[in-house]
N, C-alpha and C positions, 0 to 999 in steps of 0.2 A: 627424730630429734637427737637420739642418742644411738646411732646405728652399731656402735661396737660395744655398747655397754654389756649386752647379753654375753658377747664372746669373752669379755674380761671377767664377768662375775658368774653368769649362769652357766653351769656345767651339770655334772652328775650331782646326785646328793652327797654332801660332804661325809666322807667316811673317817677321816682321821683328824686328829688335832692339827696336823701340819696344814691340811686343806683349809681349816677354819683360821689358823694363823695366817695363812698366805692371803685369805680373803680379807681379813680385818687390817693387815698391814697395807694392802693394795688400795684401800678405799680413799685415802687422802690423795694419792696420785691420780686415781681415776677422776676424783672430784675436780681437781686442779685442771687436768687435762680437758675435760669437757667444759668447765667455766671458761677457760682460755679460748676454746674453739667457739662457743657460742657468743661471747662477748667480744671476740676478735681482740684478744689481749695476748701479749707475750708473757711468758713465764715471769720475767722480772716485773712486769707491770702487775700480774697477779699478787706477787708478794709485796709490792709497793701498796696495792689497794688494801691488803691485810694490815700492813704496818701503819698506814695513814688512813684508817677507816673514816674518821671525821677530822677535819681540820678548822682552825680559826679563820674567820672571814677577815681579810686584810683591812676592810674598811670599818669594821666593828668588832672589836676583840671580845665582846660578849656573845657573839653570834657564831655558831658552829655551822659549818658547810658539810653537807653529806659527801662521803668519798666515792659513792656510785649512785648512779641515776635510778629513778623508780623502775624504768624498763630492765636495767641490768639486775636490780634486786629481784624483780619477778622471774627473769630467766634463771637466776641462780637458785631461786625456791623451786622452780620446776625441775631443775637438774637434781637437787636434793630429793625430791620426792621420787623421782625416776630410780635414783640409786637405792633408796630405801625399798622401794617395790621389787627391785631386781634382787636385793639381799634377801627379802622375804621369800621370793620365788626359789632362790637357791637353797635357803635353810630348810624350806618345807616342801622340797621336791619329793615326790613319791616314787 
């Protein structure tokens, strides 16, 4: 599912503060890239989905319409789990 995730996150055990800082600042871009790839979104679409997470139904002003489908939500959850697993493997490498 995420073929390049290990190359971006998993390497040798973090030895310096700069290694950890680089990892932590890279996570949002890694997440965005994988969500865009899996959901077939462009980067602008990704940010629109964030900005307009839920919107009001034009036929009923009291009803909110979800910004993403259930399938997209499940893909995003799966990506998030894979990223957390990769971070754990990176931090606890022996």
